[in-house]
VOGU-3710 file (C-alpha; in Angstrom, 3 decimals, decimal comma):
1> mvfaineine> -41,432/-101,116/-106,703  -41,800/-98,620/-103,853  -39,746/-96,057/-105,762  -41,924/-96,441/-108,892  -45,194/-96,104/-106,946  -43,942/-93,053/-105,059  -42,832/-91,500/-108,349  -46,249/-92,133/-109,956  -48,127/-90,745/-106,981  -46,036/-87,594/-107,116
11> npellpnitl> -46,651/-87,149/-110,853  -49,719/-84,847/-111,336  -50,069/-85,877/-115,002  -50,247/-89,590/-114,375  -53,303/-90,898/-112,504  -54,415/-87,579/-111,035  -56,642/-87,910/-107,974  -55,713/-91,587/-107,670  -53,195/-92,918/-105,208  -51,444/-96,247/-105,768
21> gfriydscfn> -50,572/-98,486/-102,877  -48,918/-101,854/-102,595  -48,727/-105,076/-100,650  -45,637/-107,267/-100,807  -45,635/-111,007/-100,168  -42,658/-113,340/-100,215  -43,227/-116,493/-102,279  -40,026/-118,084/-100,941  -39,522/-119,978/-104,254  -42,521/-122,090/-103,355
31> emqavngalq> -45,625/-122,452/-105,514  -48,021/-122,891/-102,600  -46,629/-119,826/-100,843  -47,023/-117,823/-104,069  -50,651/-118,919/-104,488  -51,373/-118,081/-100,858  -49,962/-114,575/-101,314  -51,980/-114,029/-104,502  -55,211/-115,100/-102,767  -54,465/-112,765/-99,871
41> imsggekpip> -54,022/-109,859/-102,281  -57,280/-110,699/-104,051  -59,212/-111,100/-100,771  -57,688/-108,070/-99,130  -57,509/-109,745/-95,727  -54,950/-111,469/-93,577  -56,300/-114,860/-94,572  -57,002/-115,855/-98,155  -60,692/-116,326/-98,905  -61,252/-117,359/-102,533
51> nyicdmkskv> -63,978/-115,479/-104,471  -64,388/-112,876/-101,734  -63,134/-109,302/-101,350  -62,892/-108,512/-97,684  -61,432/-104,990/-97,967  -63,735/-102,799/-100,053  -61,764/-99,625/-99,324  -58,948/-100,524/-101,732  -59,115/-102,121/-105,142  -56,620/-104,534/-106,669
61> aglvgdlqss> -55,377/-103,152/-109,993  -52,963/-105,986/-110,723  -50,183/-108,197/-109,447  -46,441/-107,864/-110,109  -44,566/-111,166/-109,997  -43,389/-113,756/-109,598  -39,701/-114,271/-110,293  -39,808/-118,046/-110,638  -41,719/-119,486/-113,609  -43,291/-122,357/-111,707
71> ssvavarilg> -44,745/-119,925/-109,156  -45,991/-117,618/-111,897  -47,729/-120,522/-113,627  -49,560/-121,486/-110,450  -50,645/-117,907/-109,772  -51,500/-117,145/-113,418  -53,974/-120,034/-113,599  -55,983/-118,443/-110,761  -55,634/-114,806/-111,849  -56,552/-115,787/-115,398
81> lfripqisyg> -59,998/-116,913/-114,237  -60,737/-113,382/-113,023  -58,691/-111,647/-115,758  -56,615/-109,859/-113,139  -53,468/-108,399/-114,772  -50,310/-110,215/-113,739  -46,972/-108,798/-114,876  -43,907/-110,903/-114,090  -40,448/-109,393/-113,975  -38,505/-112,668/-114,111
91> salaylsdki> -40,567/-115,640/-115,356  -39,157/-116,488/-118,786  -40,958/-119,807/-119,378  -42,103/-119,920/-123,012  -45,257/-121,807/-122,007  -46,559/-118,663/-120,271  -47,018/-117,009/-123,680  -50,019/-119,267/-124,283  -52,908/-116,814/-124,015  -55,518/-119,582/-123,882
101> nfpsflrttl> -54,168/-120,986/-120,630  -52,817/-117,692/-119,271  -55,034/-114,895/-120,659  -54,031/-112,238/-118,099  -50,297/-112,956/-117,880  -47,767/-110,416/-119,158  -44,092/-109,947/-118,471  -41,345/-107,371/-118,684  -38,661/-110,025/-119,160  -37,748/-111,834/-122,333
111> ndkvipyyfn> -39,413/-115,060/-123,374  -37,130/-118,079/-122,964  -38,128/-119,080/-126,474  -35,495/-116,723/-127,896  -32,751/-117,935/-125,544  -31,791/-120,920/-127,740  -31,262/-118,559/-130,643  -28,874/-116,434/-128,566  -27,133/-119,570/-127,327  -26,766/-120,929/-130,859
121> mlmihfnwtw> -25,156/-117,724/-132,056  -22,788/-117,765/-129,071  -21,800/-121,395/-129,776  -21,253/-120,658/-133,445  -19,193/-117,553/-132,654  -16,797/-119,458/-130,390  -17,063/-122,625/-132,493  -18,397/-124,670/-129,569  -19,957/-127,785/-131,101  -19,852/-130,158/-128,111
131> igilasnndf> -21,769/-128,944/-125,048  -23,607/-130,249/-122,015  -26,979/-129,177/-120,620  -27,951/-129,063/-116,939  -31,740/-128,699/-116,508  -34,132/-128,668/-113,585  -36,121/-131,810/-113,026  -39,548/-130,193/-113,020  -42,279/-130,117/-115,618  -41,790/-126,554/-116,790
141> dlydsellrk> -38,002/-126,446/-116,994  -37,909/-129,865/-118,653  -40,312/-128,620/-121,303  -38,181/-125,568/-122,044  -34,906/-127,450/-121,815  -36,133/-130,025/-124,339  -36,990/-127,189/-126,707  -33,523/-125,770/-126,071  -31,939/-129,127/-126,843  -33,851/-129,492/-130,126
151> dieaagicva> -32,972/-125,968/-131,247  -29,297/-126,443/-130,402  -29,084/-129,758/-132,230  -30,914/-128,256/-135,218  -28,120/-125,672/-135,422  -25,542/-128,449/-135,802  -24,343/-128,397/-132,185  -24,137/-131,724/-130,393  -25,220/-132,370/-126,817  -22,672/-134,457/-124,941
161> ffmrisaqhs> -24,908/-134,947/-121,916  -28,326/-133,822/-120,728  -28,482/-133,997/-116,942  -31,471/-133,235/-114,738  -31,008/-131,919/-111,219  -33,564/-131,677/-108,447  -33,749/-130,138/-105,014  -34,744/-133,597/-103,725  -31,627/-135,298/-105,068  -29,398/-136,951/-102,522
171> rdrtlyiiqa> -25,762/-135,958/-102,216  -24,688/-139,227/-103,871  -26,914/-138,552/-106,855  -25,536/-135,031/-107,170  -21,965/-136,374/-106,950  -22,782/-138,867/-109,690  -23,939/-136,023/-111,950  -20,837/-133,969/-111,158  -18,547/-136,907/-111,957  -20,339/-137,378/-115,288
181> irkstatvvi> -19,770/-133,689/-116,063  -16,114/-133,977/-115,114  -15,520/-137,042/-117,310  -17,227/-135,494/-120,303  -14,986/-133,958/-122,952  -17,487/-131,109/-123,323  -15,962/-127,933/-121,901  -19,119/-125,807/-122,065  -22,086/-126,537/-119,793  -25,398/-124,695/-120,140
191> lycsmpelip> -27,204/-123,969/-116,893  -30,930/-124,089/-117,602  -32,177/-124,424/-114,056  -34,281/-122,810/-111,401  -32,943/-121,478/-108,137  -34,303/-124,245/-105,864  -32,552/-126,923/-107,941  -29,383/-124,985/-108,723  -28,463/-123,992/-105,169  -27,982/-127,537/-103,751
201> fmrvatevni> -26,157/-128,590/-106,895  -23,742/-125,664/-106,703  -23,183/-126,301/-103,026  -21,868/-129,815/-103,762  -20,001/-128,643/-106,897  -18,195/-126,019/-104,832  -17,287/-128,543/-102,152  -15,668/-130,933/-104,648  -14,084/-127,977/-106,500  -15,251/-128,776/-110,026
211> tgkvwvasgs> -12,973/-127,030/-112,530  -12,257/-126,972/-116,235  -15,814/-126,141/-117,262  -17,281/-122,957/-118,692  -20,756/-122,199/-117,372  -23,206/-120,631/-119,814  -26,310/-119,425/-118,005  -29,777/-118,813/-119,353  -31,420/-115,443/-118,815  -33,311/-116,567/-115,725
221> vmtspifsyk> -30,173/-118,040/-114,129  -27,996/-115,094/-115,086  -30,303/-112,712/-113,238  -31,116/-114,989/-110,316  -29,873/-114,440/-106,742  -27,562/-117,459/-107,095  -24,720/-115,003/-107,669  -25,307/-113,412/-104,272  -24,051/-116,575/-102,542  -20,397/-115,845/-101,799
231> efwrtlngtv> -19,664/-119,518/-101,283  -20,384/-120,118/-104,987  -18,293/-117,259/-106,321  -15,188/-119,361/-106,898  -17,186/-121,834/-109,000  -19,393/-119,362/-110,846  -16,785/-116,675/-111,435  -16,508/-116,126/-115,178  -19,971/-117,427/-116,034  -21,224/-116,102/-119,355
241> gvkspliiip> -24,839/-115,686/-120,334  -27,486/-113,384/-121,659  -29,500/-110,708/-119,971  -31,228/-107,495/-120,832  -28,987/-104,418/-120,964  -28,593/-102,554/-117,697  -30,735/-99,435/-117,723  -30,251/-96,908/-114,958  -33,501/-95,517/-113,558  -33,161/-91,767/-113,050
251> gfgkflysiq> -33,226/-90,887/-109,354  -33,227/-94,478/-108,150  -29,690/-94,341/-106,747  -30,503/-91,303/-104,627  -33,643/-93,016/-103,408  -31,690/-96,133/-102,355  -29,260/-94,200/-100,199  -32,059/-92,166/-98,559  -33,775/-95,221/-97,099  -34,020/-95,326/-93,300
261> pslypkdifm> -35,905/-97,744/-91,044  -37,855/-94,845/-89,562  -39,378/-94,092/-92,973  -40,819/-97,603/-93,294  -41,754/-98,790/-89,841  -44,056/-101,509/-91,168  -41,444/-103,027/-93,468  -40,721/-106,414/-91,931  -37,502/-106,811/-93,904  -35,951/-103,459/-93,053
271> ksfweagfnc> -34,441/-104,244/-89,661  -33,166/-107,648/-90,770  -31,511/-106,019/-93,762  -29,972/-103,347/-91,552  -28,531/-105,895/-89,138  -27,041/-107,991/-91,977  -25,646/-105,008/-93,863  -24,041/-103,139/-90,981  -23,291/-106,126/-88,769  -25,232/-104,691/-85,837
281> lwaygshnvp> -28,224/-105,541/-83,684  -31,323/-103,573/-82,877  -31,444/-102,823/-79,172  -35,114/-103,519/-78,622  -36,228/-101,440/-75,637  -32,892/-99,520/-75,656  -33,466/-97,112/-78,519  -32,121/-94,218/-76,477  -28,583/-95,602/-76,501  -27,302/-94,994/-80,024
291> nstsngtiyc> -24,093/-96,726/-81,075  -23,816/-98,159/-77,605  -22,011/-101,407/-77,111  -22,562/-104,061/-74,575  -20,144/-106,897/-74,251  -18,720/-105,960/-77,645  -22,119/-105,888/-79,326  -22,730/-103,056/-81,813  -26,261/-101,709/-81,844  -27,963/-100,253/-84,868
301> tgqenlkyla> -29,072/-96,637/-84,800  -30,895/-96,406/-88,124  -28,687/-93,474/-89,148  -25,967/-95,557/-90,778  -24,859/-94,432/-94,237  -26,030/-96,887/-96,932  -23,249/-95,793/-99,266  -21,003/-97,910/-97,058  -22,704/-100,963/-98,623  -22,019/-99,929/-102,230
311> nqgfherasv> -19,014/-102,261/-102,543  -21,174/-105,107/-101,268  -23,641/-104,675/-104,119  -26,100/-102,147/-102,676  -26,310/-99,708/-105,580  -28,533/-98,884/-108,500  -26,625/-101,200/-110,862  -26,786/-104,248/-108,625  -30,145/-105,720/-109,573  -31,142/-106,451/-113,143
321> fsirvynavy> -34,728/-106,756/-111,899  -34,981/-103,107/-110,903  -35,878/-101,828/-114,347  -38,227/-104,785/-114,940  -40,191/-104,170/-111,737  -40,172/-100,467/-112,542  -41,592/-101,179/-116,015  -44,219/-103,559/-114,627  -45,544/-100,910/-112,202  -45,535/-98,206/-114,875
331> slahgintml> -47,309/-100,511/-117,378  -50,150/-100,987/-114,887  -50,268/-97,293/-114,122  -50,382/-96,279/-117,786  -53,050/-98,902/-118,461  -55,269/-97,417/-115,718  -54,480/-93,912/-116,929  -55,477/-94,777/-120,514  -58,685/-96,332/-119,253  -59,561/-93,258/-117,221
341> scrsellcln> -58,699/-90,966/-120,126  -61,010/-92,764/-122,562  -63,921/-90,581/-123,704  -65,548/-92,695/-126,450  -68,790/-94,327/-125,397  -68,428/-97,004/-128,029  -64,786/-97,916/-127,407  -64,432/-97,340/-123,691  -65,461/-99,762/-121,022  -67,553/-98,729/-118,053
351> isrldpwkil> -65,087/-96,901/-115,837  -67,371/-96,312/-112,934  -65,495/-99,146/-111,249  -61,802/-99,935/-111,679  -62,347/-103,653/-112,188  -59,112/-105,542/-112,955  -60,589/-107,285/-116,001  -61,245/-103,856/-117,521  -57,743/-102,662/-116,744  -56,236/-105,726/-118,450
361> qyvkrvkvkn> -57,414/-104,684/-121,921  -55,724/-101,296/-121,599  -52,525/-102,651/-120,088  -52,078/-104,974/-123,084  -52,222/-101,946/-125,408  -49,796/-99,768/-123,472  -47,179/-98,132/-125,681  -45,248/-95,367/-123,927  -41,711/-94,557/-122,826  -40,552/-94,638/-119,237
371> tadqelafde> -38,379/-92,034/-117,548  -35,266/-93,918/-118,759  -36,477/-93,459/-122,369  -37,204/-97,163/-122,733  -40,312/-98,117/-124,679  -42,976/-100,020/-122,804  -45,063/-102,294/-125,043  -46,308/-105,856/-125,131  -46,682/-108,104/-128,155  -49,700/-110,320/-128,850
381> ngdqifnley> -48,307/-112,913/-126,388  -47,890/-110,408/-123,562  -44,094/-110,356/-123,882  -42,075/-107,193/-123,799  -39,773/-106,861/-126,781  -36,139/-105,878/-126,316  -32,700/-107,151/-127,225  -30,384/-109,040/-124,935  -26,667/-108,707/-124,495  -23,977/-111,224/-123,678
391> vnwqalpnge> -22,458/-110,627/-120,258  -19,676/-112,071/-118,187  -20,232/-112,278/-114,434  -17,063/-111,408/-112,543  -16,235/-111,542/-108,857  -13,350/-109,172/-108,236  -10,679/-109,670/-105,533  -11,955/-106,626/-103,610  -15,290/-108,356/-103,069  -17,125/-106,446/-105,784
401> tkyvpfatle> -19,175/-108,279/-108,378  -20,341/-107,029/-111,743  -21,844/-108,017/-115,054  -19,463/-107,104/-117,863  -21,108/-106,852/-121,298  -18,793/-108,318/-123,916  -20,940/-108,833/-127,022  -24,212/-108,012/-128,718  -26,208/-109,699/-131,451  -26,611/-107,812/-134,695
411> efpeshivts> -29,162/-108,813/-137,330  -27,888/-106,832/-140,327  -26,827/-107,781/-142,926  -27,052/-111,220/-141,336  -27,107/-112,490/-137,775  -23,688/-112,194/-136,167  -22,094/-111,384/-132,823  -20,201/-108,148/-132,342  -17,720/-108,270/-129,464  -16,619/-105,314/-127,384
421> dntvfwsgdy> -13,234/-104,415/-125,957  -14,182/-105,543/-122,471  -12,052/-108,335/-121,062  -13,808/-111,646/-120,493  -12,839/-113,680/-117,459  -13,418/-117,325/-118,334  -14,441/-119,829/-115,714  -12,523/-123,082/-115,612  -9,154/-121,263/-115,301  -9,004/-120,528/-119,030
431> tqaptskcst> -7,022/-117,482/-120,135  -8,852/-117,278/-123,456  -11,984/-118,620/-125,059  -11,717/-122,401/-124,680  -12,542/-125,004/-127,293  -15,382/-127,422/-126,812  -15,380/-130,071/-129,502  -15,843/-133,798/-129,568  -13,269/-134,093/-132,349  -10,615/-131,680/-133,529
441> scppgyrkap> -11,341/-129,902/-136,774  -10,389/-131,624/-139,986  -7,875/-129,506/-141,930  -8,271/-128,829/-145,648  -7,638/-131,970/-147,638  -9,524/-134,159/-145,158  -13,198/-134,988/-144,822  -15,221/-135,855/-141,742  -16,232/-139,492/-141,304  -18,860/-139,972/-138,548
451> qkgqpvccfd> -17,964/-142,309/-135,726  -20,322/-145,226/-135,391  -22,882/-144,741/-132,632  -21,738/-141,178/-131,876  -23,300/-137,764/-132,634  -22,345/-136,040/-135,858  -19,884/-133,810/-133,986  -17,766/-136,868/-133,224  -15,866/-137,877/-136,334  -12,585/-139,070/-137,748
461> cilcseneft> -10,595/-137,112/-140,295  -9,938/-139,083/-143,478  -7,694/-137,909/-146,299  -9,589/-137,221/-149,504  -9,508/-140,006/-152,033  -7,369/-139,949/-155,122  -8,078/-136,981/-157,402  -10,414/-135,412/-154,797  -9,820/-132,248/-152,792  -11,340/-129,855/-150,279
471> netdstscir> -10,037/-126,424/-149,340  -12,351/-126,003/-146,357  -11,987/-126,908/-142,706  -14,373/-129,594/-141,387  -15,596/-130,505/-144,852  -18,152/-133,318/-144,896  -17,226/-134,422/-148,401  -14,477/-134,065/-150,935  -14,866/-132,640/-154,424  -13,563/-134,499/-157,439
481> cpedmwtnek> -11,157/-132,532/-159,589  -12,106/-131,933/-163,228  -10,714/-134,376/-165,749  -7,967/-131,991/-166,814  -6,778/-131,321/-163,264  -5,238/-133,241/-160,376  -4,813/-132,711/-156,637  -1,629/-131,861/-154,839  -0,211/-134,172/-152,188  -2,246/-132,481/-149,444
491> htvcwlrtle> -5,482/-132,685/-151,470  -6,198/-129,004/-150,875  -6,246/-127,689/-154,443  -6,539/-128,877/-158,031  -3,722/-128,164/-160,464  -3,832/-128,328/-164,223  -2,484/-131,644/-165,467  0,143/-131,612/-168,203  -0,311/-133,683/-171,356  2,150/-136,526/-171,717
501> flsyneilgg> 3,086/-138,016/-175,072  6,311/-138,775/-176,884  7,139/-135,381/-178,325  9,718/-134,297/-180,885  10,730/-131,478/-178,553  12,000/-133,693/-175,748  15,332/-135,478/-175,755  13,983/-139,016/-175,955  11,585/-138,205/-178,789  14,231/-136,239/-180,677
511> ilatisflgs> 16,776/-139,047/-180,446  14,327/-141,681/-181,626  13,180/-139,443/-184,492  16,774/-138,877/-185,560  17,539/-142,583/-185,422  14,382/-143,293/-187,385  15,324/-140,836/-190,123  18,936/-142,048/-190,346  17,739/-145,633/-190,192  15,587/-145,012/-193,274
521> llplsilaif> 18,579/-143,597/-195,167  20,643/-146,739/-194,625  18,467/-149,117/-196,691  18,074/-146,402/-199,334  21,856/-146,059/-199,517  22,253/-149,808/-199,838  19,545/-149,817/-202,508  21,523/-147,224/-204,475  24,667/-149,336/-204,165  22,785/-152,425/-205,304
531> irnsetpvvk> 21,297/-150,653/-208,303  24,752/-149,370/-209,301  26,186/-152,885/-208,994  23,109/-154,692/-210,193  25,054/-156,982/-212,614  27,488/-158,273/-210,030  27,096/-161,811/-208,643  26,401/-160,628/-205,087  23,469/-158,512/-206,164  22,114/-161,003/-208,654
541> annrslsyll> 22,209/-163,840/-206,156  18,941/-164,795/-204,405  16,535/-162,782/-206,499  17,624/-159,229/-207,145  14,047/-157,845/-207,307  13,219/-159,210/-203,850  16,309/-157,496/-202,470  15,171/-154,203/-203,921  11,668/-154,667/-202,495  13,077/-155,716/-199,109
551> lfslcfcslc> 15,274/-152,626/-198,884  12,350/-150,428/-199,841  10,184/-152,079/-197,156  12,895/-151,661/-194,528  13,001/-147,970/-195,342  9,267/-147,767/-194,613  9,755/-149,754/-191,385  12,180/-147,139/-190,120  10,053/-144,231/-191,259  6,874/-145,646/-189,694
561> almfighpvt> 8,481/-145,066/-186,274  7,967/-141,333/-186,881  4,206/-141,936/-186,775  4,582/-142,939/-183,096  6,186/-139,605/-182,143  4,194/-136,400/-181,653  0,685/-135,616/-180,366  -1,506/-138,574/-181,211  -4,589/-137,950/-183,292  -6,984/-140,514/-184,688
571> itcvlrqfif> -5,522/-140,481/-188,226  -1,965/-141,027/-187,011  -3,207/-143,746/-184,637  -4,678/-145,593/-187,631  -1,705/-145,040/-189,946  0,971/-146,002/-187,422  -0,479/-149,470/-186,840  -1,349/-150,180/-190,462  1,993/-148,967/-191,928  3,890/-150,781/-189,205
581> gisfvmcisc> 2,001/-154,045/-189,700  2,014/-154,051/-193,498  5,645/-152,898/-193,951  7,047/-155,474/-191,536  4,980/-158,288/-193,055  6,246/-157,241/-196,470  9,825/-157,375/-195,156  9,411/-160,809/-193,659  7,565/-162,017/-196,791  10,511/-160,912/-198,925
591> ilgktmmvvi> 12,952/-162,661/-196,600  10,766/-165,778/-196,655  10,698/-165,658/-200,454  14,500/-165,351/-200,640  14,896/-168,264/-198,200  12,426/-170,454/-200,080  14,256/-169,725/-203,323  17,566/-170,914/-201,847  15,986/-174,136/-200,626  14,290/-174,838/-203,952
601> afnltqprsn> 17,408/-174,051/-205,977  19,668/-176,362/-204,025  17,170/-179,216/-204,036  16,530/-179,248/-207,832  19,745/-180,878/-209,118  18,340/-182,312/-212,424  18,889/-179,759/-215,217  15,819/-180,681/-217,263  13,405/-181,367/-214,389  9,848/-179,991/-214,670
611> krmwlnsgvt> 10,128/-178,699/-211,087  12,649/-176,079/-212,200  9,655/-173,900/-213,040  9,526/-173,039/-209,287  12,772/-171,155/-209,744  10,912/-168,456/-211,606  10,911/-165,089/-209,782  7,199/-164,774/-210,321  6,643/-167,465/-207,713  8,442/-165,530/-205,006
621> ntlvlvctai> 6,765/-162,317/-206,002  3,401/-164,040/-205,735  4,368/-165,361/-202,297  5,235/-161,846/-201,135  2,012/-160,475/-202,592  -0,167/-163,162/-200,982  1,449/-162,871/-197,550  1,185/-159,101/-197,615  -2,396/-159,225/-198,860  -3,393/-161,346/-195,872
631> qviicagwla> -2,048/-158,661/-193,522  -3,869/-155,984/-195,522  -7,114/-157,946/-195,136  -6,568/-158,232/-191,364  -5,904/-154,488/-191,107  -8,964/-153,699/-193,246  -11,137/-155,772/-190,936  -9,566/-154,015/-187,971  -10,348/-150,643/-189,513  -13,916/-151,637/-190,297
641> hsppfeytdn> -14,723/-153,193/-186,923  -12,899/-151,129/-184,287  -10,105/-148,886/-185,561  -7,508/-147,268/-183,299  -8,346/-143,837/-181,921  -6,931/-141,045/-179,802  -7,368/-141,730/-176,080  -6,626/-139,736/-172,929  -5,668/-141,722/-169,843  -6,579/-139,759/-166,687
651> kskmdkiive> -5,948/-142,515/-164,168  -2,460/-143,915/-164,667  -0,686/-140,767/-163,470  -2,191/-138,200/-161,119  -0,237/-135,182/-162,344  -0,435/-135,927/-166,049  -2,928/-136,844/-168,722  -1,470/-139,484/-171,003  -2,448/-138,894/-174,606  -2,053/-142,155/-176,440
661> cnkgspvays> -3,540/-144,303/-179,136  -6,066/-146,881/-178,100  -5,726/-150,041/-180,127  -9,485/-150,175/-180,594  -9,691/-153,926/-180,894  -7,130/-155,927/-178,901  -8,078/-159,010/-180,917  -7,280/-157,322/-184,242  -3,988/-156,007/-182,878  -3,105/-159,486/-181,635
671> ctmgymgfla> -3,924/-160,911/-185,061  -1,585/-158,488/-186,853  1,240/-159,138/-184,411  0,533/-162,863/-184,343  0,540/-163,119/-188,127  3,826/-161,221/-188,270  5,250/-163,545/-185,634  4,040/-166,591/-187,569  5,807/-165,455/-190,756  8,985/-164,653/-188,822
681> tlcfvvayls> 8,933/-168,097/-187,178  8,343/-169,810/-190,542  11,158/-167,824/-192,100  13,490/-168,721/-189,228  12,696/-172,451/-189,529  13,240/-172,545/-193,284  16,449/-170,518/-193,028  17,723/-172,692/-190,197  17,114/-175,875/-192,201  18,966/-174,455/-195,220
691> rtlpgsfnea> 21,919/-173,038/-193,310  24,226/-175,954/-194,363  23,624/-175,588/-198,095  26,796/-174,724/-200,067  27,402/-171,484/-201,858  29,408/-168,398/-201,204  26,331/-166,226/-201,489  23,926/-168,476/-199,660  21,907/-166,084/-197,392  20,410/-168,796/-195,161
701> klitfsmlif> 22,866/-168,248/-192,332  22,448/-164,501/-192,460  18,671/-164,804/-192,525  18,738/-167,253/-189,619  20,772/-164,851/-187,518  18,626/-161,881/-188,518  15,458/-163,774/-187,548  17,017/-164,613/-184,185  17,642/-160,938/-183,576  14,167/-160,067/-184,843
711> gavwisfipa> 12,524/-162,609/-182,524  14,642/-161,627/-179,535  13,718/-157,970/-179,980  9,977/-158,569/-180,184  9,901/-161,212/-177,443  11,663/-158,821/-175,033  9,348/-156,080/-176,262  6,283/-157,756/-174,724  7,235/-157,547/-170,989  8,898/-154,165/-171,462
721> ylsttgkymv> 5,821/-152,805/-173,193  3,438/-154,106/-170,538  5,535/-152,780/-167,641  5,609/-149,172/-168,818  3,007/-146,464/-169,251  2,618/-143,257/-171,170  5,311/-142,032/-173,485  7,738/-144,690/-172,333  5,431/-147,391/-173,618  5,472/-145,707/-177,021
731> avevfailss> 9,266/-145,313/-176,794  9,621/-149,057/-176,167  7,557/-149,820/-179,272  9,572/-147,361/-181,388  12,803/-148,859/-180,087  11,608/-152,341/-180,990  10,705/-151,197/-184,526  14,063/-149,500/-185,070  16,030/-152,349/-183,494  14,341/-155,066/-185,515
741> ssglvacifl> 14,536/-153,192/-188,814  18,170/-152,214/-188,194  18,936/-155,827/-187,300  17,513/-157,038/-190,592  19,514/-154,477/-192,566  22,714/-155,234/-190,697  22,499/-159,010/-190,864  21,301/-159,424/-194,429  22,796/-156,545/-196,425  25,883/-155,187/-194,659
751> pkvyiiilrp> 27,956/-158,312/-195,469  27,076/-157,873/-199,155  27,911/-154,177/-199,069  31,209/-155,086/-197,466  32,015/-157,438/-200,384  30,872/-154,950/-203,012  32,840/-152,009/-201,678  35,768/-153,391/-199,751  36,287/-156,861/-201,210  35,437/-156,613/-204,908
761> emnkkdrnif> 37,705/-159,602/-205,692  35,180/-161,816/-203,909  32,365/-160,496/-206,124  33,340/-162,771/-209,031  31,539/-165,649/-210,625  34,459/-168,088/-210,506  34,427/-167,969/-206,722  30,852/-169,221/-206,590  30,068/-172,841/-206,127  26,587/-172,053/-207,251
771> ikkdqs> 25,064/-168,834/-208,494  21,454/-168,797/-209,365  20,913/-167,185/-212,703  18,852/-164,112/-212,364  15,611/-164,574/-214,219  14,426/-161,016/-213,921
//
């Protein structure tokens, strides 16, 4: 302040013919002391007399101060009544921007309102989501700290604890707070306190050697004298925070080292400072004995070199307040200068007297640059606008301390932190930026599940559900894969799902198709043999036309298996069930007709009986037609009500989409299968009852055995079919079709083919006990 005033007084272009003076009062971090000093300045006397000016020789242009927000608030309420300009160089309380309550308050420091924003960006940059807050237990700091807490939580950062400290706290209460900080899993602790509260807290924290925590200081703490206490260096070393960039005032360093007690004889602090800095005593009454010692005592001479104190922090870079005080003095000076330079009768105030309330209007509109090329201007709230930087406070082994800038905040193209190459020393004995999280991050494939009763930053990691994925860290939800895709085992990506159906191109499908084709050739071959030997007893026995129809139906039974192989479409889904149901019913109807004919023939022993009319082949043909027609009616109703259709199953297998035929109506499908089972059971019963009838060509035994095989195949088909999925389910059904049809061919016709080809001597009429005359 002295340097700035001297510089202004020596400048002929700034305030010519006007000399600035100053009075300095120590507020001692006490509101009452600050108010007392302000009243003394306003009164101009040794004792404060409100509403009176005792010294008319000098005029008060304004007040610079205070450092502490609570003191500035108390002073600003009084100065605001008289509109006396007050420019603080350290009070960052956001409340002071209220121009209704504090109309004459301005400041050259940054408003604490922007501090949460800087803190939020710092937390986001280092991914600190679990932090603690230490605030002063006074009205003003609590107000700001609550705003800080709300802003931090709005940014998605959780507050593990919010502790309030006070200068009146007992040691036990302070120890309780320290233990709570120690037990907390939050690594980062924000210091949002004032000097009077922070000093006793740090004294106890240093005594108990609290470690493992990273201190993040607000702007007011980062620039406070707390860092001048050597006893706290071990605890505070590595503290990070925000402060305005260090700006070197031209000529200020030279001025510092030129100071001597003889130049400022009325400065009450000078001799005390000299004794503390040079570890000497003033020899009051013995000034003529320079550098003399008495009993080992070193006496001060006033000629000591101040550069000796540079390593102890006495240099132009030591105080971050220097440029702020410098700017405050220059803002007042330029305000007065603008007022005196005004020549418009309409716009200018009466300048015959330099009243403070007149000066205030001009100070608010100051917009100039200082000697360090920094712009001086106030916004509508009386705050000076400038950017902050992130700094790391370091106490070096040689006793030197310094603020090391390590990052800045950039706004373009979006808000982000840009770090520098400077090394950051982290408090808490960390060698690199520590983590501060309530829960470890959830890797891709997992989602966050909030813990009951805990903040959102405390969560459990749960693997994404089936067919859901996430490829992000700390995802709050999982995304369902599209229908044609599936997740990998880690649930981090969706892959295309392959279509599964019984294909001709695979081994299983190819084998079954080959068997189906060859199986259809067998009954056709037998049919050709039967037609060639149609007049032989073996062929003529048991209704030759039914045998032909049965062989033709068995050919269709084998060929219908091909409808089950290949990519299912709606038309093939309909045809496969209808051809399968109708062809098998026709087969069983033919077998039933042949069996019934054997029973009727052997039970009609009277040659001229009227019942012999039942031996006519038209009866059996009608039976086959009626039985088959019933199945056709069932299938027609199935088709009309709810026909089969192509269906894709996305749930049975995660990596595949099963393309299959949906039965449409389970009831209709059960009716077709049930009706076929009923005919097979009826045929088996009739054949079993007629198995003992005589005759070399009696087919009852063969039919009985064939029906046993047919029933065994389809009974075993049910559990096998229900226990498989996808193409294997279709393969089971195809296997059952081929097995049952092949069983019928083998049991009923192969013995006859054997006789026709290999044992022709047995294919003679004289070897028959009874041969039914063919009526066809």
